[in-house]
C-alpha positions as CSV (number, residue, x, y, z in Angstrom):
1,X,30.2,68.3,110.5
2,X,32.9,69.7,112.8
3,X,31.6,67.5,115.7
4,X,32.1,64.4,113.6
5,X,35.7,65.4,112.8
6,X,36.4,65.9,116.5
7,X,34.8,62.5,117.2
8,X,37.0,60.8,114.5
9,X,40.1,62.4,115.9
10,X,39.3,61.2,119.4
11,X,38.6,57.7,118.1
12,X,42.0,57.7,116.4
13,X,43.6,59.0,119.6
14,X,42.0,56.2,121.7
15,X,43.1,53.4,119.3
16,X,45.6,51.1,121.1
17,X,44.6,52.5,124.6
18,X,43.0,50.7,127.5
19,X,39.7,52.7,127.7
20,X,37.1,52.3,130.4
21,X,36.8,48.9,132.1
22,X,35.0,47.7,135.3
23,X,37.8,49.0,137.6
24,X,37.7,52.4,135.8
25,X,33.9,52.6,136.2
26,X,34.2,51.8,139.9
27,X,37.0,54.3,140.5
28,X,35.0,57.0,138.7
29,X,32.0,56.2,141.0
30,X,34.1,56.3,144.1
31,X,35.7,59.6,143.0
32,X,32.3,61.2,142.5
33,X,31.0,60.0,145.9
34,X,34.2,61.3,147.6
35,X,33.9,64.6,145.9
36,X,30.3,65.0,147.0
37,X,31.1,64.0,150.5
38,X,34.0,66.5,150.6
39,X,31.8,69.3,149.4
40,X,29.4,68.8,152.3
41,X,31.9,68.0,155.0
42,X,34.6,70.4,153.8
43,X,37.3,67.8,154.6
44,X,40.2,68.6,152.3
45,X,41.7,65.1,152.7
46,X,38.7,63.6,150.9
47,X,39.1,66.1,148.1
48,X,42.8,65.2,147.6
49,X,42.1,61.5,147.7
50,X,39.3,61.9,145.1
51,X,41.7,64.0,143.0
52,X,44.4,61.3,143.1
53,X,41.8,58.7,142.2
54,X,40.6,60.8,139.3
55,X,44.2,61.2,138.0
56,X,44.8,57.4,138.4
57,X,41.6,56.6,136.6
58,X,42.5,58.7,133.6
59,X,46.0,57.3,133.6
60,X,44.4,53.8,133.3
61,X,42.0,55.0,130.6
62,X,44.7,56.5,128.4
63,X,47.4,53.8,129.1
64,X,48.8,51.9,126.2
65,X,50.0,49.1,128.4
66,X,46.9,47.1,127.9
67,X,48.1,43.7,129.3
68,X,49.0,45.3,132.6
69,X,45.7,47.2,132.8
70,X,43.9,43.9,132.0
71,X,45.6,42.1,134.8
72,X,44.6,44.9,137.2
73,X,41.0,44.8,136.0
74,X,40.9,41.0,136.3
75,X,42.2,41.1,139.9
76,X,39.5,43.6,140.7
77,X,36.8,41.5,139.1
78,X,38.0,38.4,141.0
79,X,38.0,40.3,144.3
80,X,34.5,41.6,143.6
81,X,33.3,38.1,142.7
82,X,34.8,36.8,146.0
83,X,33.0,39.5,148.0
84,X,29.7,38.6,146.3
85,X,30.2,34.9,147.2
86,X,31.0,35.8,150.8
87,X,27.9,38.0,151.0
88,X,25.7,35.2,149.7
89,X,27.2,32.8,152.2
90,X,26.5,35.2,155.1
91,X,23.0,35.6,153.8
92,X,22.4,31.9,153.7
93,X,23.8,31.5,157.2
94,X,21.5,34.2,158.5
95,X,18.5,32.5,156.9
96,X,19.5,29.2,158.4
97,X,20.3,30.5,161.9
98,X,17.1,29.2,163.5
99,X,17.6,25.6,162.3
100,X,21.4,25.2,162.4
101,X,24.5,26.3,164.4
102,X,27.8,27.0,162.7
103,X,31.1,26.1,164.2
104,X,34.7,26.4,163.1
105,X,37.0,23.3,163.2
106,X,39.8,24.1,165.8
107,X,42.4,22.4,163.5
108,X,41.7,23.6,159.9
109,X,39.1,26.4,160.5
110,X,36.6,24.8,158.2
111,X,33.0,25.9,158.9
112,X,30.8,23.1,160.0
113,X,27.0,23.2,160.1
114,X,25.1,21.1,162.7
115,X,21.4,21.1,163.6
116,X,20.3,23.1,166.7
117,X,18.8,21.6,169.8
118,X,20.7,18.3,170.0
119,X,22.5,19.0,173.2
120,X,26.2,18.2,173.5
121,X,27.4,16.5,170.4
122,X,30.7,15.3,168.9
123,X,31.3,17.0,165.6
124,X,33.7,15.5,163.0
125,X,35.2,18.0,160.6
126,X,34.5,16.8,157.0
127,X,37.8,18.3,155.8
128,X,40.4,17.1,158.3
129,X,38.4,14.5,160.3
130,X,39.2,16.3,163.6
131,X,36.6,15.6,166.3
132,X,35.5,18.2,168.7
133,X,32.6,18.5,171.2
134,X,30.2,21.4,171.2
135,X,26.7,22.2,172.5
136,X,24.2,22.6,169.7
Protein backbone atom coordinates (compact mmCIF):
# COMPACT_ATOMS: atom_id res chain seq x y z
CA UNK A 1 0.00 0.00 0.00
CA UNK A 2 2.66 2.53 1.01
CA UNK A 3 4.84 1.40 -1.91
CA UNK A 4 2.02 2.21 -4.33
CA UNK A 5 1.67 5.72 -2.86
CA UNK A 6 5.38 6.35 -3.31
CA UNK A 7 5.14 5.09 -6.88
CA UNK A 8 2.20 7.39 -7.64
CA UNK A 9 4.04 10.38 -6.16
CA UNK A 10 7.10 9.61 -8.27
CA UNK A 11 4.94 9.27 -11.40
CA UNK A 12 3.35 12.67 -10.69
CA UNK A 13 6.82 14.14 -10.14
CA UNK A 14 8.09 12.79 -13.47
CA UNK A 15 5.15 14.12 -15.51
CA UNK A 16 6.40 16.76 -17.93
CA UNK A 17 10.02 15.70 -17.54
CA UNK A 18 12.35 14.18 -20.11
CA UNK A 19 12.95 10.76 -18.55
CA UNK A 20 15.43 8.19 -19.82
CA UNK A 21 16.19 8.13 -23.55
CA UNK A 22 18.91 6.51 -25.70
CA UNK A 23 21.52 9.11 -24.78
CA UNK A 24 20.66 8.73 -21.09
CA UNK A 25 21.03 4.95 -21.24
CA UNK A 26 24.38 5.27 -22.98
CA UNK A 27 25.63 7.85 -20.48
CA UNK A 28 24.59 5.58 -17.61
CA UNK A 29 26.47 2.66 -19.14
CA UNK A 30 29.60 4.74 -19.70
CA UNK A 31 29.36 6.02 -16.13
CA UNK A 32 29.19 2.51 -14.70
CA UNK A 33 32.12 1.34 -16.85
CA UNK A 34 34.23 4.33 -15.80
CA UNK A 35 33.38 3.76 -12.14
CA UNK A 36 34.41 0.11 -12.36
CA UNK A 37 37.66 1.02 -14.12
CA UNK A 38 38.40 3.72 -11.55
CA UNK A 39 37.85 1.20 -8.74
CA UNK A 40 40.49 -1.16 -10.13
CA UNK A 41 43.01 1.40 -11.36
CA UNK A 42 42.55 3.92 -8.54
CA UNK A 43 42.66 6.79 -11.03
CA UNK A 44 40.73 9.61 -9.39
CA UNK A 45 40.30 11.47 -12.68
CA UNK A 46 38.09 8.65 -13.99
CA UNK A 47 36.07 8.82 -10.79
CA UNK A 48 35.47 12.55 -11.23
CA UNK A 49 34.62 12.16 -14.91
CA UNK A 50 32.10 9.43 -14.09
CA UNK A 51 30.64 11.57 -11.31
CA UNK A 52 30.22 14.50 -13.73
CA UNK A 53 28.58 12.17 -16.28
CA UNK A 54 26.22 10.85 -13.61
CA UNK A 55 25.19 14.39 -12.62
CA UNK A 56 24.66 15.33 -16.27
CA UNK A 57 22.62 12.18 -16.86
CA UNK A 58 20.28 12.93 -13.97
CA UNK A 59 20.07 16.56 -15.08
CA UNK A 60 18.84 15.30 -18.46
CA UNK A 61 16.40 12.83 -16.88
CA UNK A 62 14.77 15.42 -14.61
CA UNK A 63 14.87 18.27 -17.15
CA UNK A 64 11.58 19.90 -18.16
CA UNK A 65 13.08 21.35 -21.34
CA UNK A 66 11.94 18.39 -23.42
CA UNK A 67 12.50 19.93 -26.89
CA UNK A 68 16.15 20.66 -26.15
CA UNK A 69 16.72 17.17 -24.68
CA UNK A 70 15.01 15.64 -27.73
CA UNK A 71 17.37 17.53 -30.05
CA UNK A 72 20.37 16.27 -28.04
CA UNK A 73 19.06 12.70 -28.19
CA UNK A 74 18.38 12.96 -31.94
CA UNK A 75 21.92 14.20 -32.60
CA UNK A 76 23.28 11.27 -30.59
CA UNK A 77 21.08 8.77 -32.47
CA UNK A 78 22.19 10.25 -35.83
CA UNK A 79 25.85 10.03 -34.79
CA UNK A 80 25.39 6.42 -33.69
CA UNK A 81 23.67 5.57 -36.99
CA UNK A 82 26.55 7.17 -38.96
CA UNK A 83 29.07 5.13 -36.95
CA UNK A 84 27.14 1.92 -37.71
CA UNK A 85 27.13 2.71 -41.43
CA UNK A 86 30.87 3.42 -41.41
CA UNK A 87 31.48 0.15 -39.58
CA UNK A 88 29.46 -1.76 -42.18
CA UNK A 89 31.35 -0.08 -45.03
CA UNK A 90 34.70 -1.00 -43.46
CA UNK A 91 33.47 -4.56 -43.01
CA UNK A 92 32.41 -4.76 -46.68
CA UNK A 93 35.76 -3.37 -47.84
CA UNK A 94 37.59 -5.90 -45.69
CA UNK A 95 35.56 -8.75 -47.19
CA UNK A 96 36.21 -7.48 -50.74
CA UNK A 97 39.95 -6.80 -50.27
CA UNK A 98 41.02 -9.93 -52.21
CA UNK A 99 38.98 -9.04 -55.29
CA UNK A 100 39.07 -5.21 -55.38
CA UNK A 101 41.38 -2.30 -54.59
CA UNK A 102 40.02 0.94 -53.19
CA UNK A 103 41.39 4.35 -54.14
CA UNK A 104 40.43 7.91 -53.30
CA UNK A 105 39.92 10.46 -56.04
CA UNK A 106 42.62 13.16 -55.71
CA UNK A 107 40.10 15.87 -56.56
CA UNK A 108 36.91 15.13 -54.58
CA UNK A 109 38.13 12.34 -52.22
CA UNK A 110 35.39 9.96 -53.44
CA UNK A 111 36.22 6.30 -52.81
CA UNK A 112 36.54 4.30 -56.04
CA UNK A 113 36.58 0.50 -56.23
CA UNK A 114 38.52 -1.20 -59.05
CA UNK A 115 39.27 -4.88 -59.69
CA UNK A 116 42.68 -6.20 -58.62
CA UNK A 117 45.31 -7.54 -61.00
CA UNK A 118 44.68 -5.34 -64.05
CA UNK A 119 48.06 -3.63 -64.00
CA UNK A 120 48.28 0.13 -64.50
CA UNK A 121 44.81 1.50 -65.27
CA UNK A 122 43.19 4.86 -65.81
CA UNK A 123 40.43 5.37 -63.26
CA UNK A 124 37.61 7.84 -63.83
CA UNK A 125 35.91 9.15 -60.72
CA UNK A 126 32.14 8.62 -60.99
CA UNK A 127 31.45 11.79 -59.00
CA UNK A 128 33.65 14.48 -60.56
CA UNK A 129 34.89 12.69 -63.73
CA UNK A 130 38.53 13.30 -62.78
CA UNK A 131 40.88 10.76 -64.35
CA UNK A 132 43.89 9.38 -62.50
CA UNK A 133 46.25 6.48 -63.10
CA UNK A 134 46.91 3.82 -60.46
CA UNK A 135 48.27 0.28 -60.36
CA UNK A 136 45.59 -2.24 -59.47
